[in-house]
C-alpha positions in Angstrom: 44.9 -1.1 105.8 44.7 -1.6 102.1 47.5 0.4 100.6 48.2 1.3 97.1 51.8 1.9 96.2 53.4 -1.2 97.6 51.3 -3.5 95.3 53.5 -2.6 92.3 56.6 -3.4 94.4 55.1 -6.9 95.1 54.4 -7.5 91.4 57.8 -6.2 90.2 59.5 -8.1 93.0 57.8 -11.3 91.8 59.2 -10.8 88.3 62.7 -10.0 89.6 62.8 -13.1 91.8 61.6 -15.4 89.1 64.5 -14.6 86.7 67.5 -16.9 86.7 69.9 -14.1 86.2 71.3 -12.4 89.3 69.8 -9.1 90.4 71.9 -6.0 89.8 73.6 -4.6 92.8 72.4 -1.4 94.3 74.9 1.2 93.3 74.9 4.7 94.7 74.2 7.3 92.1 77.1 9.7 91.6 75.4 11.8 89.0 71.7 12.3 88.4 69.6 15.1 87.0 68.4 17.9 89.2 64.9 17.2 90.6 62.2 19.7 91.2 61.1 19.8 94.8 57.6 21.1 94.1 54.6 18.8 94.8 53.9 16.9 91.6 50.5 15.8 90.5 49.7 12.1 90.2 46.7 10.6 88.3 45.4 8.6 91.2 42.8 6.6 89.2 45.3 5.5 86.6 47.9 4.9 89.3 45.4 2.6 91.1 44.4 0.8 88.0 48.0 0.0 87.1 48.7 -1.3 90.6 45.6 -3.4 90.7 46.5 -5.0 87.3 49.9 -5.8 88.8 48.4 -7.3 91.9 47.5 -10.6 90.1 51.2 -11.5 90.1 52.3 -13.2 93.3 55.1 -12.4 95.7 58.0 -14.8 95.0 60.6 -15.5 97.7 64.3 -15.1 96.8 66.9 -17.5 98.2 69.7 -15.0 97.5 71.4 -13.7 100.7 70.9 -10.0 101.4 74.1 -7.9 101.0 74.9 -5.1 103.4 72.6 -2.2 102.8 74.2 1.2 102.9 72.2 3.4 105.3 73.2 6.8 106.6 72.4 7.0 110.3 70.2 10.0 110.1 67.3 10.7 112.5 64.6 9.0 110.4 66.5 5.9 109.7 67.8 5.6 113.3 64.3 6.0 114.8 63.3 2.5 113.6 65.8 -0.4 113.4 66.0 -1.5 109.8 66.4 -5.3 109.5 68.5 -7.1 107.0 66.3 -9.2 104.8 66.4 -10.2 101.1 62.9 -8.8 100.5 64.0 -5.3 101.7 67.0 -5.4 99.4 64.8 -6.4 96.4 62.3 -3.7 97.2 65.1 -1.2 97.4 66.4 -2.2 94.0 63.0 -2.0 92.5 62.3 1.4 94.0 65.6 2.8 92.6 65.1 1.4 89.1 61.6 0.2 88.0 59.6 2.4 90.3 61.9 5.4 90.6 59.5 7.9 89.0 56.6 7.0 91.3 58.7 6.9 94.4 60.3 10.2 93.5 56.8 11.9 93.1 55.7 10.4 96.4 58.8 11.6 98.3 58.4 15.1 96.8 54.7 15.2 97.9 55.8 14.3 101.4 57.1 17.8 102.1 53.6 19.2 101.9 52.5 17.3 105.0 55.8 16.7 106.8 55.2 19.3 109.5 51.8 18.1 110.6 52.9 14.4 110.5 56.1 15.1 112.5 54.0 16.9 115.1 51.4 14.1 115.4 54.2 11.5 115.8 56.0 13.6 118.4 52.8 14.1 120.4 52.5 10.3 120.5 56.2 9.8 121.1 56.5 7.8 118.0 59.6 7.3 115.6 60.0 10.0 113.0 60.6 7.3 110.4 56.8 6.6 110.3 56.4 9.9 108.5 57.3 7.9 105.3 54.6 5.3 105.7 52.3 7.2 103.3 55.0 6.8 100.6 53.8 3.2 100.2 50.3 3.8 101.4 48.9 6.6 99.2 51.7 8.7 97.7 50.2 11.4 100.0 47.1 11.7 97.9 44.3 12.8 100.2 41.4 11.5 98.0 42.9 8.1 97.0 40.6 5.2 97.6 41.6 1.5 97.3 39.4 -1.2 95.9 38.8 -2.4 99.4 37.5 1.0 100.5 40.6 2.3 102.3 40.8 6.1 101.9 43.1 9.1 102.4 46.8 9.6 103.1 46.8 6.9 105.7 44.4 4.5 103.9 42.0 4.0 106.8 39.2 1.5 106.4 35.8 3.1 107.6 35.4 1.0 110.7 38.9 1.6 112.0 38.6 5.3 111.1 35.5 5.6 113.2 37.1 3.7 116.1 39.8 6.3 116.2 37.5 9.2 116.2 37.2 10.1 112.5 33.8 11.1 111.1 32.8 9.0 108.1 29.3 9.5 106.7 27.4 10.9 103.8 28.5 14.4 104.5 32.0 14.2 105.8 34.9 11.8 105.4 37.7 12.8 107.7 40.0 10.1 106.4 40.6 12.7 103.6 41.6 15.4 106.1 45.4 15.3 106.5 45.3 16.8 110.0 42.6 14.7 111.5 43.6 11.5 109.8 47.2 11.9 110.7 46.4 12.3 114.4 44.2 9.1 114.2 46.9 7.2 112.4 49.5 8.1 115.0 47.1 6.9 117.8 46.5 3.7 115.9 50.2 3.0 115.3 50.9 3.6 118.9 48.3 1.1 120.0 49.7 -1.5 117.5 53.2 -1.1 118.8 51.9 -1.6 122.4 50.3 -4.8 121.2 53.4 -6.3 119.5 56.4 -4.4 120.9 57.9 -4.7 117.4 57.6 -2.3 114.5 57.7 -5.0 111.7 54.7 -6.7 113.4 53.0 -3.4 114.1 53.3 -2.4 110.5 52.0 -5.8 109.3 49.0 -5.3 111.7 48.4 -1.8 110.2 48.1 -3.5 106.8 46.0 -6.6 107.5 44.7 -6.1 111.0 46.1 -7.0 114.5 43.9 -10.1 114.9 45.3 -11.6 111.6 48.8 -11.0 112.8 48.2 -12.4 116.3 46.5 -15.5 115.0 49.3 -16.1 112.5 51.9 -15.9 115.2 50.1 -18.4 117.3 49.3 -20.8 114.5 52.9 -20.8 113.3 54.6 -20.7 116.7 56.4 -17.6 115.5 57.7 -14.5 117.2 58.7 -12.3 114.3 57.2 -10.9 111.1 60.1 -12.3 109.1 59.2 -15.9 110.2 55.7 -15.3 109.1 57.0 -13.9 105.7 59.2 -16.9 105.1 56.4 -19.3 105.9 53.8 -17.4 103.8 51.6 -17.2 106.9 50.3 -13.7 106.0 48.6 -12.3 102.9 51.0 -11.7 100.1 50.0 -8.0 100.3 51.2 -7.8 103.9 54.4 -9.8 103.1 55.3 -7.2 100.5 54.1 -4.2 102.6 56.6 -4.3 105.4 59.7 -4.7 103.3 58.7 -1.8 101.0 58.3 0.5 104.0 61.8 -0.2 105.1 63.0 0.3 101.5 61.3 3.7 101.5 62.8 4.6 104.8 66.3 3.7 103.6 65.9 5.9 100.6 64.4 8.8 102.6 67.3 8.6 105.1 69.9 9.0 102.3 68.1 10.2 99.2 71.0 11.6 97.3 72.9 8.3 97.4 70.0 6.6 95.6 69.4 9.5 93.2 66.3 10.9 94.8 65.3 14.3 96.3 62.9 14.8 99.3 60.2 17.3 99.2 61.0 20.5 101.1 58.7 21.3 104.0 55.8 23.2 102.5 55.9 26.9 103.2 52.2 27.5 102.5 49.3 29.2 104.1 47.5 26.4 106.0 44.6 28.8 106.5 42.3 29.2 109.5 39.2 27.4 110.5 36.0 29.5 110.8 33.0 28.2 112.7 29.8 28.3 110.7 26.3 26.8 110.9 25.5 24.5 108.1 24.4 23.5 105.7 26.3 26.0 103.6 28.0 25.3 100.3 31.7 25.7 99.4 30.4 27.5 96.2 28.7 30.2 98.3 31.7 30.5 100.7 33.8 31.1 97.5 31.5 33.8 96.5 31.5 35.5 99.9 35.3 35.4 100.4 36.5 35.7 96.8 38.6 32.6 97.2 38.7 30.2 94.2 36.2 27.3 94.7 38.8 24.7 93.8 41.2 26.1 96.4 38.5 25.8 99.1 37.7 22.3 98.1 41.4 21.4 98.3 41.6 23.0 101.7 38.5 21.0 102.9 38.9 17.6 101.3 36.8 15.9 103.9 33.6 17.7 102.8 32.3 15.0 100.5 29.4 17.0 99.0 31.1 20.4 98.9 28.8 21.4 101.8 29.5 22.1 105.5 26.9 19.7 107.0 23.9 20.8 109.1 24.6 22.0 112.6 27.7 23.5 114.0 30.8 23.0 111.8 33.9 24.7 110.5 35.5 25.4 107.2 39.2 26.1 106.5 39.9 29.2 104.4 43.1 31.2 103.6 44.1 33.4 106.5 43.4 36.6 104.5 39.8 35.5 104.0 39.0 34.3 107.5 37.9 37.7 108.8 35.5 38.3 105.9 33.9 34.9 106.4 33.6 35.3 110.1 31.7 38.6 109.6 29.1 36.7 107.5 29.0 33.5 109.5 25.6 34.1 111.1 23.8 34.7 107.7 25.6 32.2 105.5 23.0 29.5 105.8 20.0 31.7 105.1 21.7 33.5 102.2 23.1 30.5 100.4 21.2 30.0 97.1 23.6 27.2 95.9 23.3 24.6 98.6 21.3 21.6 97.4 19.8 20.7 100.8 16.5 21.6 102.4 14.4 20.3 105.2 11.0 18.5 104.9 8.4 17.7 107.5 6.6 14.4 106.9 2.9 14.0 107.3 0.8 11.0 107.6 1.2 8.8 104.5 4.6 10.3 103.6 7.5 7.9 103.3 11.2 8.0 102.4 10.5 5.7 99.4 7.9 8.0 98.0 9.9 11.2 98.6 12.9 9.6 97.0 10.9 8.8 93.9 9.4 12.3 93.8 12.8 14.1 93.8 14.7 11.5 91.8 17.1 10.0 94.2 17.6 6.6 95.9 16.0 6.1 99.3 19.5 5.1 100.6 20.7 8.6 99.9 18.0 10.1 102.1 18.8 7.5 104.8 22.5 8.4 104.6 21.9 12.1 104.8 19.8 11.7 107.9 21.8 8.8 109.4 18.6 6.8 109.9 16.9 3.9 108.3 13.7 4.6 106.4 11.8 2.6 109.1 12.9 5.1 111.7 11.5 8.1 109.7 7.8 8.8 110.0 5.0 11.3 110.3 6.1 14.5 112.1 9.8 14.0 111.5 11.8 16.7 109.8 14.5 15.4 107.6 17.1 16.7 105.1 16.6 16.2 101.4 19.2 16.6 98.6 17.4 19.3 96.7 17.2 23.1 96.8 14.3 24.4 98.7 13.0 26.4 95.8 13.0 23.3 93.6 11.3 21.0 96.0 8.0 22.8 95.8 7.8 22.3 92.1 8.7 18.7 92.3 6.0 18.1 94.9 3.5 20.0 92.8 4.3 18.0 89.7 3.8 14.8 91.7 0.1 15.8 92.4 0.6 16.1 96.1 -3.0 17.1 97.1 -5.2 14.6 98.8 -6.3 12.1 96.2 -8.9 9.3 96.6 -9.7 6.1 94.8 -13.0 4.3 94.7 -12.6 0.6 95.3 -13.9 -1.5 92.4 -14.9 -5.1 92.2 -11.9 -7.4 92.3 -9.6 -4.7 93.8 -7.3 -5.7 96.6 -5.0 -3.5 98.8 -2.1 -4.9 96.9 -3.5 -4.1 93.4 -4.6 -0.6 94.5 -1.2 0.1 96.2 0.7 -1.1 93.1 -1.5 1.1 90.8 -0.6 4.2 92.8 3.1 3.5 93.4 2.6 2.6 97.1 3.4 -0.3 99.3 0.5 -2.0 101.1 1.9 -0.7 104.4 1.8 2.9 103.0 -1.8 2.5 101.8 -2.8 1.2 105.2 -1.1 4.1 106.9 -2.8 6.6 104.7 -6.2 5.2 105.5 -5.6 4.1 109.1 -6.4 0.5 108.2 -5.3 -2.2 110.5 -4.0 -5.5 109.2 -6.9 -7.8 108.3 -9.3 -5.0 107.7 -11.5 -5.7 104.7 -12.3 -3.2 102.0 -15.5 -3.1 100.0 -16.7 -1.9 96.6 -17.3 1.9 96.5 -15.1 2.6 99.5 -12.9 5.7 99.0 -9.3 5.2 99.9 -6.7 8.0 100.1 -3.9 7.3 97.7 -2.0 10.6 98.0 -1.8 13.4 100.6 -0.6 17.0 100.8 2.8 17.6 102.2 4.4 20.4 104.2 7.8 21.7 103.1 9.9 24.2 105.0 13.3 25.7 104.3 14.2 24.9 107.9 15.7 28.3 108.5 18.2 27.9 105.7 
């Protein structure tokens, strides 16, 4: 996993360790300003940029011994043994001074998701302390994406997310769904602990992958994460990641001592899921239910396009709106005038490339929408296109979609004719049922455009 928050800790720790003056001791705060326990907003893009700028500075090792760390033996801290190591002490100092504002915001946001995280951890019989892993992963931002492509509260990479049952495609990214991604993260963490039987190693594997950790242990004849850290056998990102988790856990276990406040468990309406048949837009669901569109988008962060995808699906709405939506569930798709999706049946000579050019999108978009390569889509197939049904007809008409023929002239080749009409040679052959090697002659009429059939597909 590529996380976000701990990168700053790495950079700041590097600076702290490079100075010749001793680090200040961690002193409990006896007086600090009252902190709001509401969920604060964080500018994720700026946050990520600042952290990426800091990443260029390397993690420096300190030779100073780690003093005793005051930890209150509360449930979260007791659930995972906290080692004594100089890097944890340095991370703790940085969190309580240089990064205090960011860590405080992250801790406050934790309350919004604490109930569902605690349940997922309990279901897998995992330590409660893991609920604070997102403090250093994402600051509990559901839509945060790292430069490596990790996404969501738990910063899953796409392949790992799919391995643990999350849907990640053009329509939906369940890494952004707190409920689904938390269940997947709990299952993944459980598997990692089974592999290593040690939480420091399991957390390192969560960050850089189990194979990397396993290979490093073997290559260095090591048995613990801390040996790998001291020998720089793992990526600097991972060497900083594990200590920062333990620092976050120490703070969470005794926040008042360090001048922090935890977010209170959110007492909000989590809403209800209503089964619908897509595609249907969040915009139209907002109109039907009277619920603000932004509220619906926040409740359904996994819907990447603001659309419930084709087929059977569900959408989360406030409890008070569930009955209204359920009553309209069967007609939503046919009544939705906002959804920018329609179906199209290809005829001989049609291709994904030509359709994409006609409607002004990339061929890759059509491939992603239909989870198929262009080579797999051909005559007779019905596919989804990212355009409103009422707009597609006009686009096709403007593209002169009736059968059009071209009379071969002297010097023409299939390549020159195809290029002149925006076709590939393969498309030109298919339009005219020409086999490879078939010669053309002057005066021969070749079809260079064909009529198309468009259907709203029952939407």
